[in-house]
C-alpha positions in Angstrom: 103.5 -55.3 9.3 102.6 -55.3 5.9 99.3 -57.3 6.7 98.4 -55.1 9.7 98.3 -51.9 7.4 96.4 -54.1 4.8 93.9 -54.7 7.7 93.3 -51.5 8.7 93.0 -50.0 5.3 90.1 -52.8 4.6 88.5 -52.0 8.0 88.4 -48.2 6.9 87.3 -48.9 3.7 84.3 -50.9 4.8 83.6 -48.1 7.5 83.4 -45.8 4.7 81.3 -48.0 2.6 78.9 -48.2 5.7 79.1 -44.5 6.2 78.0 -44.0 2.6 75.3 -46.8 2.6 73.8 -45.2 6.1 73.4 -41.8 4.3 72.3 -43.3 1.0 69.7 -45.0 3.1 68.4 -42.5 5.4 64.9 -41.0 5.3 64.4 -37.6 3.6 64.4 -34.8 5.7 60.7 -33.7 6.4 59.7 -30.4 4.6 58.8 -27.2 6.2 55.2 -27.0 7.2 53.4 -23.5 6.1 51.2 -22.9 9.1 50.4 -19.3 7.9 46.6 -18.8 7.0 46.3 -17.9 3.5 44.5 -15.0 1.6 41.1 -16.6 1.2 38.0 -14.7 -0.5 34.8 -15.3 1.0 31.4 -13.7 -0.6 27.7 -13.6 -0.7 25.7 -13.4 -3.8 21.7 -12.5 -4.9 21.7 -8.9 -3.4 21.0 -5.8 -5.3 23.9 -3.4 -6.3 25.0 -1.1 -3.8 23.5 -2.9 -1.0 25.6 -3.5 2.2 26.7 -6.9 3.4 28.2 -7.1 6.8 30.5 -10.0 7.5 30.9 -11.3 11.1 33.7 -13.5 12.3 31.8 -16.0 14.9 34.5 -19.2 14.7 37.8 -19.0 14.7 41.1 -21.4 13.9 43.0 -21.7 17.2 44.6 -25.2 16.4 45.3 -27.2 19.8 43.1 -25.5 22.5 41.4 -27.4 25.5 38.3 -25.5 24.7 38.6 -25.9 20.6 36.5 -28.2 18.6 38.6 -29.7 15.7 40.8 -26.7 15.9 37.9 -24.3 15.9 36.4 -22.0 18.8 33.6 -19.3 18.7 34.8 -16.0 19.5 33.2 -13.5 21.5 30.0 -12.8 21.9 28.8 -15.7 20.0 30.4 -18.3 22.6 27.9 -17.9 25.5 25.5 -20.2 26.9 23.3 -21.7 24.2 24.7 -20.3 21.6 28.3 -21.6 20.3 30.0 -22.7 23.3 32.1 -25.9 23.3 28.9 -28.3 23.3 26.8 -26.1 20.6 30.1 -25.9 18.6 30.6 -29.5 18.5 26.7 -30.1 17.4 27.1 -27.6 14.8 30.6 -29.1 13.3 31.2 -32.7 14.3 27.2 -33.4 15.4 26.4 -36.0 17.7 29.0 -38.7 19.2 28.2 -42.2 17.9 27.8 -44.6 21.1 30.4 -46.9 22.2 32.8 -45.6 19.7 36.5 -45.8 20.4 37.8 -43.5 19.5 34.7 -41.2 19.6 33.2 -40.7 16.3 30.5 -38.3 15.4 27.6 -38.0 12.9 24.9 -35.5 11.6 26.3 -32.2 12.2 23.4 -29.7 12.5 25.2 -26.7 11.3 23.8 -23.2 12.0 19.8 -23.9 12.6 17.4 -21.0 11.9 16.7 -20.8 15.6 20.3 -20.3 16.2 21.0 -18.1 13.5 18.2 -15.8 14.8 20.1 -15.9 18.1 23.3 -15.0 16.8 22.2 -12.3 14.7 20.8 -10.7 18.0 24.2 -10.7 19.5 26.0 -9.6 16.4 28.8 -6.9 16.9 31.4 -5.2 14.8 32.0 -6.8 11.6 33.0 -5.7 8.2 30.8 -3.8 5.9 31.2 -4.7 1.9 29.2 -3.0 -0.7 27.8 -5.2 -3.4 29.1 -4.8 -6.8 26.8 -4.3 -9.7 26.0 -8.1 -10.3 25.0 -8.2 -6.8 28.0 -10.0 -5.0 29.5 -8.9 -2.0 33.2 -10.1 -1.4 35.3 -10.1 1.5 39.1 -11.2 1.1 40.3 -12.3 4.7 43.3 -14.4 5.9 41.5 -14.9 9.5 40.1 -18.6 8.9 36.6 -19.1 10.5 33.0 -19.1 10.0 31.3 -15.9 8.9 27.7 -14.9 9.7 26.7 -12.4 6.7 23.7 -9.9 7.6 22.6 -7.9 4.7 21.2 -4.2 5.1 18.4 -4.1 2.3 18.4 -1.2 -0.1 14.6 -0.7 0.6 12.0 -1.4 3.2 10.3 -4.1 0.7 13.1 -6.9 1.0 13.9 -8.9 3.7 17.1 -11.0 4.1 17.8 -13.9 6.3 21.5 -14.4 7.9 23.7 -16.6 5.9 26.8 -18.4 6.6 30.2 -18.8 5.0 33.8 -19.8 5.8 37.3 -19.2 5.2 39.3 -22.4 5.6 42.9 -22.5 7.3 45.7 -24.2 5.0 47.7 -26.4 7.3 50.0 -28.2 4.7 49.8 -27.6 1.0 47.8 -28.6 -0.9 45.5 -29.7 2.1 42.9 -27.6 3.7 41.3 -27.8 6.8 37.8 -26.8 6.6 35.8 -24.8 9.2 32.6 -26.8 8.3 30.4 -27.8 5.7 29.6 -24.4 4.6 31.4 -23.0 1.4 33.2 -19.8 0.9 30.3 -18.5 -1.2 26.6 -18.6 -0.8 23.7 -17.1 -2.2 21.4 -14.9 0.1 17.7 -16.0 0.7 15.3 -13.1 0.5 11.7 -12.4 0.7 9.9 -9.1 -0.9 7.0 -7.5 1.1 4.3 -6.2 -1.3 1.1 -4.2 -0.8 -1.4 -3.2 -3.5 -5.0 -2.0 -3.0 -7.8 -1.9 -5.7 -11.3 -1.0 -5.4 -14.5 -2.0 -7.7 -18.0 -0.2 -7.5 -20.8 -2.7 -8.5 -23.2 0.2 -8.8 -20.9 2.4 -10.9 -22.9 4.8 -12.9 -20.2 6.3 -15.3 -17.7 3.0 -15.7 -14.7 4.7 -13.9 -14.6 1.7 -11.3 -14.8 3.5 -8.3 -12.8 6.6 -9.0 -16.0 8.6 -8.5 -19.0 7.7 -6.3 -22.5 8.3 -5.3 -23.8 8.4 -1.9 -25.2 5.0 -1.0 -22.8 3.1 -3.5 -21.2 -0.1 -1.9 -17.5 -0.2 -3.1 -15.6 -3.6 -2.9 -12.0 -3.5 -1.8 -9.1 -5.9 -2.5 -5.9 -5.8 -0.4 -3.1 -7.9 -1.8 0.1 -8.6 0.5 2.8 -11.1 1.0 4.2 -12.1 4.3 8.1 -12.6 4.6 9.6 -16.1 5.2 10.4 -15.7 8.7 10.7 -19.3 9.9 12.4 -20.0 12.7 15.1 -17.3 12.5 12.9 -14.7 13.9 11.6 -15.6 17.6 8.9 -13.0 17.5 7.7 -12.0 14.3 5.0 -9.3 13.8 2.9 -8.8 10.5 -0.6 -6.5 10.9 -2.4 -5.1 8.4 -4.3 -1.9 9.4 -7.1 -0.2 7.0 -8.8 3.0 7.6 -12.0 4.3 6.0 -12.8 8.2 5.5 -16.4 8.9 4.8 -17.0 5.3 4.1 -18.8 2.8 6.5 -17.4 -0.7 6.2 -19.3 -3.7 6.3 -17.6 -5.5 9.2 -18.9 -9.0 8.4 -17.4 -8.7 4.7 -13.8 -8.8 6.0 -12.7 -12.0 4.1 -8.8 -13.4 4.4 -7.7 -15.9 1.5 -4.2 -17.6 2.3 -2.8 -20.8 2.3 -5.3 -23.9 3.0 -5.4 -24.4 6.8 -5.1 -21.1 7.7 -7.5 -21.0 10.9 -9.1 -17.5 12.0 -8.7 -16.8 15.9 -5.9 -19.1 15.9 -3.2 -18.1 13.1 -4.9 -14.8 12.7 -7.6 -12.4 14.5 -9.7 -9.4 12.8 -10.9 -6.6 14.7 -13.5 -4.5 12.8 -15.5 -1.4 13.2 -17.7 0.8 10.9 -14.0 2.9 10.2 -11.9 0.0 9.5 -10.1 -3.2 10.6 -7.0 -4.6 11.8 -5.5 -7.9 11.0 -3.0 -9.5 13.0 -1.2 -12.7 12.4 0.1 -15.0 15.5 3.5 -15.6 16.1 3.0 -19.3 16.2 1.7 -19.0 12.5 4.3 -16.2 11.4 7.0 -18.8 12.4 5.6 -21.3 10.1 6.1 -19.2 7.1 9.5 -20.4 5.8 8.8 -18.8 2.4 7.1 -15.6 1.0 3.3 -16.5 1.4 0.7 -14.1 -0.4 -2.5 -12.8 1.4 -5.3 -11.5 -0.1 -8.2 -9.4 2.1 -11.5 -8.2 0.6 -14.2 -6.4 2.1 -17.1 -3.7 1.1 -18.0 -0.2 2.4 -20.7 2.1 1.8 -20.2 5.8 0.8 -22.1 7.1 3.8 -21.8 10.8 4.0 -23.8 13.1 2.0 -22.8 16.6 2.6 -23.4 19.6 1.0 -19.7 20.2 -0.1 -18.3 20.8 -3.4 -16.1 17.5 -3.4 -16.4 14.6 -0.8 -12.9 12.8 -0.9 -13.5 9.5 0.5 -9.7 7.9 1.4 -9.0 4.4 2.1 -5.6 4.0 3.6 -3.9 0.5 4.1 -0.7 -0.1 5.8 1.0 -3.1 7.1 3.6 -3.1 10.0 6.1 -5.9 10.0 9.2 -7.2 11.3 12.1 -6.9 9.1 15.1 -7.6 10.8 16.1 -10.7 13.1 18.6 -8.5 15.1 16.1 -6.0 16.0 12.4 -7.4 15.5 10.5 -4.9 17.4 11.8 -2.2 15.1 8.8 -2.4 12.9 8.9 -1.2 8.9 5.8 0.0 7.2 4.6 -0.1 3.9 1.3 1.7 2.6 -1.1 2.2 -0.4 -4.3 4.1 -0.6 -7.4 4.7 -3.0 -9.2 7.9 -3.6 -13.0 8.1 -4.1 -14.9 11.5 -5.0 -18.4 12.6 -4.8 -19.7 15.7 -6.3 -22.2 18.5 -5.4 -24.0 21.0 -7.6 -23.9 24.4 -6.5 -21.8 23.5 -3.2 -21.7 25.3 0.0 -18.1 24.3 0.7 -15.2 21.9 -0.2 -14.0 18.8 1.3 -11.7 20.6 4.1 -15.1 22.1 5.4 -14.2 25.6 4.1 -15.5 27.6 1.4 -13.3 27.2 -1.6 -11.5 30.3 -1.6 -14.0 31.6 1.0 -16.7 31.4 -1.5 -19.5 29.3 -2.7 -19.7 27.7 -5.9 -23.0 28.2 -8.5 -23.2 25.9 -11.6 -27.1 26.4 -11.8 -29.0 29.7 -11.0 -33.0 30.3 -11.2 -34.2 33.5 -12.7 -37.5 34.9 -12.5 -38.5 37.0 -15.8 -41.3 39.4 -16.4 -44.0 38.6 -19.3 -41.8 40.6 -21.6 -38.6 38.3 -20.5 -37.0 40.9 -18.7 -35.4 40.0 -15.3 -37.5 40.8 -12.4 -35.3 42.8 -9.8 -35.6 41.3 -6.7 -32.1 40.6 -5.6 -29.0 41.1 -7.3 -26.5 37.9 -7.1 -23.2 37.2 -8.4 -21.0 33.9 -8.9 -18.9 34.2 -5.7 -15.8 32.9 -7.6 -16.3 34.5 -10.9 -17.0 37.9 -9.3 -17.9 39.4 -12.9 -20.6 37.1 -13.4 -23.8 38.8 -12.1 -27.4 38.4 -12.4 -30.6 39.9 -11.2 -34.1 38.1 -10.3 -33.0 35.2 -8.5 -35.9 33.1 -7.8 -36.9 30.7 -4.9 -39.2 27.9 -4.5 -38.7 26.4 -7.6 -38.8 22.7 -7.4 -36.4 20.5 -9.6 -35.8 17.0 -10.3 -32.6 15.3 -11.5 -33.2 11.9 -13.4 -30.8 9.4 -15.0 -33.1 8.9 -18.1 -33.4 11.3 -20.8 -37.1 11.4 -20.6 -37.3 12.2 -17.1 -39.7 9.3 -16.4 -40.4 7.9 -13.2 -39.4 9.1 -9.6 -36.7 11.8 -9.8 -33.2 10.3 -8.9 -32.9 13.6 -6.5 -35.1 16.6 -5.8 -34.4 20.1 -4.8 -36.0 23.5 -4.5 -34.4 27.0 -5.0 -33.3 29.1 -2.1 -33.6 32.9 -1.9 -30.3 33.0 -4.0 -32.1 31.0 -6.6 -29.7 28.0 -6.3 -30.3 24.2 -5.5 -28.0 22.0 -4.1 -27.7 18.2 -5.4 -25.3 16.3 -3.2 -23.7 13.2 -3.3 -23.4 12.8 -7.2 -21.2 10.4 -9.3 -19.6 11.9 -12.2 -21.6 11.3 -15.2 -24.5 12.5 -17.3 -27.9 13.6 -15.4 -31.3 15.3 -16.7 -32.4 18.5 -15.1 -36.1 19.1 -15.3 -38.5 21.5 -13.6 -41.2 19.8 -11.5 -43.0 23.1 -10.3 -42.5 26.9 -10.5 -43.1 29.5 -7.7 -46.8 30.9 -7.4 -47.2 33.3 -10.4 -44.8 31.7 -12.6 -44.8 29.4 -15.7 -43.5 26.1 -15.2 -40.5 25.0 -17.6 -41.0 22.0 -19.9 -37.4 22.0 -21.2 -35.2 19.0 -20.0 -31.6 20.2 -19.4 -28.6 17.7 -19.8 -25.9 18.2 -16.9 -22.7 16.6 -17.0 -20.0 16.1 -14.5 -16.5 15.0 -16.0 -13.8 14.2 -14.0 -10.2 13.8 -14.5 -7.8 12.1 -12.3 -3.8 12.1 -12.1 -1.3 9.7 -10.7 1.2 11.4 -7.9 4.1 10.0 -5.9 3.4 10.6 -2.3 6.4 10.4 0.4 5.0 10.2 4.3 6.4 9.2 7.6 4.7 6.9 10.2 5.8 8.1 13.6 4.4 5.2 15.6 1.0 6.2 15.7 0.0 8.5 13.0 1.0 9.6 9.4 2.8 13.3 9.0 3.6 15.1 6.1 7.0 16.2 7.2 10.1 14.0 8.5 10.0 14.4 12.4 13.5 16.0 13.4 13.9 13.2 16.0 12.8 10.2 16.6 12.7 7.1 14.3 9.9 7.8 11.9 9.7 5.3 9.2 9.2 6.7 5.6 7.3 5.3 2.8 6.8 6.4 -0.8 4.0 5.0 -2.8 1.6 6.2 -5.7 -2.0 7.0 -5.8 -4.3 8.8 -8.2 -6.1 12.1 -7.2 -8.4 14.5 -9.0 -7.0 16.7 -11.4 -9.9 18.6 -12.7 -13.8 18.4 -13.2 -16.1 20.2 -15.2 -20.2 20.9 -14.9 -21.8 21.5 -18.5 -25.3 21.9 -18.9 -26.7 21.8 -22.4 -23.2 21.4 -23.6 -22.1 24.7 -22.4 -19.6 24.8 -19.7 -21.2 26.2 -16.3 -18.1 25.7 -14.2 -14.6 24.1 -14.5 -12.3 23.4 -11.1 -8.7 22.6 -11.6 -6.2 21.1 -9.1 -2.3 21.8 -9.2 -1.3 18.7 -7.5 2.5 18.4 -7.3 4.0 15.3 -9.2 5.3 14.5 -5.8 3.8 15.4 -2.7 3.4 14.9 1.1 -0.2 14.1 0.8 -2.4 11.7 -0.9 -5.6 14.4 -1.0 -6.0 16.8 -3.7 -4.4 20.3 -3.1 -7.3 22.8 -2.1 -5.1 25.4 -1.7 -4.2 25.4 -5.6 -7.7 25.1 -7.1 -8.2 27.2 -10.1 -11.9 27.8 -10.2 -14.0 29.2 -13.6 -17.9 29.5 -13.3 -20.4 30.8 -15.8 -23.6 29.6 -14.2 -26.4 28.4 -16.4 -29.7 30.2 -15.9 -32.8 28.8 -15.7 -35.3 31.0 -16.5 -39.4 31.3 -15.2 -41.6 33.9 -16.6 -44.2 35.5 -14.6 -48.0 34.9 -15.3 -50.7 32.9 -14.9 -50.1 29.1 -15.6 -52.7 26.8 -17.1 -52.9 23.9 -14.8 -51.2 20.8 -16.6 -50.1 18.1 -14.0 -50.7 17.1 -10.6 -54.4 17.4 -9.0 -57.0 17.5 -11.4 -54.8 19.0 -14.1 -56.9 19.7 -17.5 -59.7 17.5 -16.3 -61.6 20.3 -15.1 -61.5 22.2 -18.5 -62.9 19.1 -20.0 -65.4 18.6 -17.3 -66.5 22.3 -17.8 -66.4 22.0 -21.4 -68.7 19.0 -21.6 -71.2 20.6 -19.1 -71.5 23.3 -21.4 -72.0 21.3 -24.4 -74.5 19.2 -22.9 -76.1 22.4 -21.5 -76.5 23.9 -24.8 -77.6 20.5 -26.2 -80.3 20.4 -23.7 -81.4 24.0 -24.3 -81.6 23.1 -28.2 -83.4 20.1 -27.3 -86.0 22.0 -24.9 -86.5 25.0 -27.8 -87.6 22.4 -30.3 -89.9 20.6 -28.0 -91.5 23.9 -27.2 -91.8 24.9 -30.7 -93.5 21.6 -31.6 
């Protein structure tokens, strides 16, 4: 019995040892798996402060799912045919299956191609808007793992952003991440800036102001600089047109020249449609889709100042604007950008202003021809007055006096322009550039003595820069925002005439000043605000018999008559001497 008890105790002891040993050698229990997606910030940088970035989740983590690709699946509306269905998502995330691989292996994932990016942008809906901070960074904190497309709303019409992609990873076990793709959680946006400027030069410039003022017949050369955005394949149907319109200028249609990167072909990559009033330059869709980075383009052409009208100021305006795609999700919603140049031609003694109306209903008067009697008193034929400065009156207005305007102080050679005074004593010299001219009477009316004085006439103009805001309604520029529709607003700066003065022999005969607002909805001078001060310069002719001095036989007749008399007297003296002898 004692031996049995001893055996039982021994067996129990062994069992206890084995039990302890089995516990000692057992595997450690597996830790709990954290399958909760974690809060993960995703961001884009390179924006302007205050711009809006909208995050659209296109691909979500779904784990084990028959339609998932490595745990990821496209969400509506991005999982349509040709977008991110299973085949498309496989190409993006995994690539192409390696032939004869078992298990299947993949290589060369495509990522989101530019073509696919453009298609995805067109169907984007919903999304979460985030405003960029002062550093230009927009950050979205999310616990929804996936691939996000970010579309940026520019703060101005000059900037275009292409779609950009970031990913929020899913943490299945700590510390291992399962990445949505090769995309990072942060990226820098790709953007293009659209530019447009216009400059003018005048090879015939009379006063050195580089075409701010011009004369009839001058040829002005224009240079337009713009920049095509980096459309690339993101845009399926990009649009970029340049439209240039001339007023009181005649385009030399053969002069339009386009300078762009080498290889650009007229007729294939772009077309030009031109007539006397302007041109339209259109780039082809095929070419624009090859432009993957901002590309500068320069357009040059020449035009002739064509209209010589008897108006006070002829305002030649040259408008250029570009019409372009700016959003891959709405390519037919064209934006616009505009610039303009202004050129002014002047007239002495004008009948009307640039709007085809008399200035404040009146006629200008800078020069007036007056007839005087032998004593120097006005001969009362008519009584006239400056129609702007009503207290300036004169008597004896003289018609049929011919004057010439020269560009040389000696008034030699052919006059630059000639005019004859009308019954009101005025003469109209039209189509003048600002600058210095010299006025001299060529002939006086019958019964009056021609003046020999040369008068210095100066037209001095001053311009100012104003800021203009206008709206493009799709067919025309308007000065007020339409109450309905989607008119495009543009703001630009241009130079307009502020004032000009006509002086004769250093005496101001007239000063005209325009009050142009610093910001106005018109790129033209404001005629309704013109302030005019006139004190016409009087050109006087004295009544009397004038000895011929120029033209025809001039003084020759006197020399001939004198010579005949001298010779006659000599002949008489000789005859008398002979008779006496």
